C-alpha positions in Angstrom: -2.3 -4.7 8.7 1.8 -5.2 10.0 0.1 -7.2 13.0 -2.0 -9.6 10.2 1.0 -10.2 7.9 3.2 -10.9 10.5 1.0 -13.3 12.3 -0.3 -14.6 9.1 3.7 -15.5 8.3 4.2 -17.0 11.6 0.9 -19.2 11.7 2.3 -20.6 8.1 5.4 -21.1 9.1 4.8 -22.8 12.2 2.2 -24.8 9.9 5.4 -26.0 7.1 7.4 -26.7 10.1 5.3 -29.1 11.6 3.8 -30.8 8.6 4.4 -34.0 7.4 6.5 -33.7 4.3 9.8 -34.4 3.8 12.1 -31.9 3.7 12.3 -31.0 0.2 8.4 -30.4 -0.7 8.6 -28.4 2.6 11.3 -25.6 1.0 9.7 -25.7 -2.0 6.4 -24.9 0.0 7.9 -22.4 2.4 9.3 -20.6 -1.0 6.3 -20.8 -2.9 4.3 -19.2 -0.1 7.3 -16.4 0.8 7.0 -15.6 -3.3 3.0 -15.2 -2.7 3.4 -13.2 0.6 5.5 -10.8 -0.9 3.6 -10.7 -4.2 0.7 -9.0 -1.7 3.0 -7.0 0.4 4.3 -5.2 -3.1 0.4 -5.3 -4.1 -0.6 -3.7 -0.8 2.3 -1.0 -0.8 1.5 -0.1 -4.5 -2.2 0.5 -3.3 -1.5 2.7 -0.7 1.0 4.3 -2.7 -1.3 5.5 -5.3 -4.0 6.2 -2.7 -1.7 8.9 -1.4 -0.6 9.8 -4.7 -4.1 11.0 -5.2 -4.4 12.3 -2.0 -1.7 14.8 -2.8 -2.7 15.2 -6.6 -6.3 16.5 -4.9 -5.0 18.3 -2.3 -2.6 20.1 -4.9 -6.0 20.9 -7.2 -8.3 22.0 -4.2 -5.3 24.2 -3.7 -5.0 25.8 -6.9 -8.5 26.4 -7.5 -8.3 27.9 -4.1 -5.9 30.5 -5.5 -7.6 31.2 -8.1 -11.1 32.2 -6.7 -9.0 34.3 -4.3 -9.1 38.0 -4.9 -6.0 39.4 -5.6 -6.7 42.8 -4.6 -5.4 44.1 -8.0 -8.9 43.8 -9.6 -10.3 47.1 -11.1 -13.6 48.0 -10.4 -16.0 49.9 -12.2 -18.9 50.6 -10.2 
């Protein structure tokens, strides 16, 4: 994913530099695209963070459930 975003950034940058626009238009366009890429990167990061958090939560729940089901050896048996 990093490679894709890096390549995308390079392509956008080169496309903007060689596009027939005035300097001010180019700067505005570049600023807008950098903002868009920043937002996309932030969204991707947040999605990854949420996935990790839910995975950790699932692991904790599984460990807790396994600990509750495991016999401790202190139970009394009335046979």
